C-alpha positions as CSV (number, residue, x, y, z in Angstrom):
1,M,-5.8,-6.2,-1.6
2,K,-5.5,-2.3,-2.2
3,W,-2.9,-1.6,-3.2
4,T,-0.6,-1.2,-0.2
5,D,-0.4,-4.8,0.4
6,T,2.6,-4.8,-1.8
7,L,3.7,-8.6,-0.4
8,D,0.2,-10.3,-0.8
9,I,-0.1,-8.9,-4.2
10,A,4.0,-10.4,-5.0
11,I,3.0,-13.9,-3.9
12,E,-0.5,-13.8,-6.0
13,L,1.7,-12.5,-8.7
14,A,4.7,-15.4,-8.2
15,E,1.6,-17.4,-7.9
16,T,-0.3,-16.6,-11.1
17,H,2.6,-15.9,-13.1
18,P,5.2,-17.9,-12.8
19,E,7.0,-18.1,-16.3
20,V,7.7,-14.7,-15.7
21,D,11.2,-12.9,-14.7
22,P,10.1,-9.4,-13.0
23,T,12.9,-7.7,-13.5
24,K,12.2,-7.4,-17.0
25,I,8.4,-6.6,-16.9
26,N,6.8,-3.2,-17.6
27,F,4.6,-0.8,-15.3
28,V,1.7,-0.8,-17.4
29,D,1.4,-4.9,-18.0
30,L,1.8,-5.1,-13.8
31,M,-0.5,-3.2,-13.4
32,R,-3.3,-4.5,-15.6
33,W,-1.9,-7.5,-13.9
34,V,-2.3,-5.7,-10.2
35,M,-5.7,-5.3,-11.0
36,G,-7.3,-8.7,-12.6
37,L,-5.8,-10.2,-9.3
38,P,-8.8,-11.9,-7.5
39,G,-9.0,-10.1,-3.8
40,F,-7.8,-7.1,-5.5
41,E,-9.6,-4.3,-4.9
42,D,-8.7,-0.9,-5.5
43,N,-8.8,2.4,-7.5
44,E,-6.3,2.5,-10.1
45,K,-6.1,6.1,-9.3
46,H,-4.7,4.9,-6.6
47,C,-1.5,3.1,-8.1
48,G,1.5,5.5,-9.1
49,E,5.4,4.0,-10.4
50,K,6.1,4.1,-6.6
51,I,4.3,1.5,-5.6
52,L,4.2,-0.3,-8.2
53,E,8.2,-0.3,-8.2
54,A,7.4,-1.5,-4.6
55,I,5.6,-4.4,-5.3
56,Q,8.0,-5.5,-8.5
57,L,11.1,-5.4,-6.4
58,A,8.8,-7.9,-3.7
59,W,7.8,-10.1,-6.3
60,I,11.0,-10.9,-7.2
61,D,12.3,-10.9,-3.6
62,E,9.4,-13.6,-3.3
63,V,11.1,-15.8,-6.2
64,E,14.4,-15.7,-4.8
């Protein structure tokens, strides 16, 4: 997975952290959790606020 695979990342996060409210996560933790997902293979330098926002929104949609 890469940073741009926002839906795949959101699904993995929802499965990995079912107890977490994605509306309350900060971007530092979100970035760390994404980079720790199995199959994630991208450089943290390719990540920015817009990508993290997109992942967060996809995660919110996934849990609703």
